[in-house]
N, C-alpha and C positions, 0 to 999 in steps of 0.2 A: 757267776759261779760262786758255791757255798763255800761262807768263809769258815777257817778251822776254827772261830769265835766260838761257831754254832756248837763245836764240841767240846766242850768244858773238863778235861780229865781232875779234871782232876778237881766246892761250894760251901759257901759261906759259912761259918760256922753261927750258930745260932740263928740265921736267920731261918723266919720259915711264915711261908706264903696262908697258913692254913688249911689250906689243900690238903687232901688225900693225894699221896705222891703216885704221879703217872710214871715214874722212872723206874725201870729193873736192869741189875747187872748180876752176872755168875762169870767165872772164870771160864777161859776160853776154853772150849771142848773137841775141837778140832788141832791142838797143837800141845807141844808141850807147856804149862802152865808157868810154869820158872819157880825161882828159891823165894820169890818175894812174895808172899802173902798177900793178900787184900783182905782188908778186915771191913772198911766202908765204901761204902764212894755214895756221895749226893752230888745233887744238880740244884744251882736255884739261879734263875726261878723253875721253880717245876710244876707245869709243865713252862719251858722255854717259849717264848714270845717272839715269833718273826719280827727283826728290827733294835730286838732291845740285846745287852750282853745279856748269856749265859756264859756259867763257872761249873767244871766240873773239879770235885774232888777227890781222890782218891788218897786211904788212910791203910798203909798198910805197916808190915813188921818184915824186917830185914836182918836175914842171918849174918850178914858178909861183917868180917871187922871192916872195910872199904870199897866203895864202887869208886874209882873214879873220874867216871863219867860214862856216858851213854847216846844212848838215842832214842827216843818218841815216835815212834809212828803211829798216825792217826788217818786210820782211813772211814771214813762215811758211808750209810748208805741211805737210800729214800727208798720204801716198796720194794726193798732185795737186791736193787740195784745199785752198786758200786757208784757214785758223785764225786768222790771230795778222795785225796789221799794226799797225806802231807807228814816231812819227817822234822822233828824240830831237837836241838841238845835237851839232854835231861834234866844237865845243868842250870837251863833257863825254866824251869818247871820245879825243882826239889833242889836241896841240897850240895853241894858236890865238896870232897869225897861224898858221896853215900853214906850216912852213917847206919851202925849196926843197931837195930831196934827199929824204935816207931820211924815212920817216915809219910810225907804228904807230897804227894804230887797235884800241882794246883795246874788245871787248863780253861781259860778266860779269852774266850771271845766275843767278838759283835756280829749277831746272826743277822747276814743281807734282809735286806726289807722285801725283796722277790722271791724268796728262799718259799717254795710250798707249803701247806699246811701238811700233816701228818704223819705217818711211821717214818722215825729213823733208826738207824742200828748204827755206834758207834763201835771202833776197834781199836784198842788202846793195847800195843805193843810197846814195853819196855826192853830195849839191847844194852851190853853193857860192851862198853869203846874197847875193853882189853881182847876181847874174844869173839864181838858180835853174838853170845849167848842170848839166850831170853830171859830177861831177869821178871819180869809182867807179864801177864795177857789177861785182858778183861773185853768184853763184849757189851754194851751197856746197849738199851733200847727205850727209847722215850716217845714223846709224842710232841711235834711243833706246831704249837698254834696261833692263828691271826692275832692280833690286837683286842679286835671286840669280843673276840671269844673269854676272856678273862679280865679279872681285875686289872687296874691298872698299877704298875708299880709305882708308889707313892716317892717324891725325889728324896726324900731320907734312906727311904732302903736301897736306892740308886747311889748316893754316896757312901750309906755304908757297904756296900759290895767294892766301890769304889777305893775306901778307908783300908777294907781285909785285903785287897789284892795289893795297895799298894806297902803294907804291912810285910806282907809272903815277899814283897818283892827286898824291902827293907831290910831284912831277915836272910833270904840269900847271901845278899852281898855284904853284910858283917862278917857274917858265917867265913864266904870267899876273903873277908879278907884278915879276920882272925887267923885261918890256915896258911892264910901268905905272910904272913907275919912270925908263925907259930915255925916256918919251914924258912926263913931268912934270918930267924935267933939264932936255930939249928943248925943252921951253914957258920 
């Protein structure tokens, strides 16, 4: 079974492998793209390596004053055949309520060591909890490679990725705490 970590939406800033990007992305063409407009999608490492963590980061612009929450649907296809599907709480992947302006959605997963190398496609569909409307829809194409065909990531790079993920999680928790405090003060 392919782990969701294989498909991270949503890459750690500033981390470069020195190789040309093997990942490409586009707004979904077979359904409404949604009002949240993506500006960039990054993948780290690129290409992702079987048996290691991978991070997809989506930077986008939200036109809404506030979106209380929602879901992120992740569908993975291998050589054109859907092999994995998962739904996660949007608020676990970004700050909630989702503010107006710049937002970042981060998906981090450990890629299973048994995943076959090859061409993969990832669909990321974010929907609103209020009316299930599409907020954002992206298709991401990338190649998953075995460890023997890539340079091994240095321990410091792994630590950097983990640190960035922890910092993102801390920001989300802090923002939730501040929103709860503001709500309590207002009441």
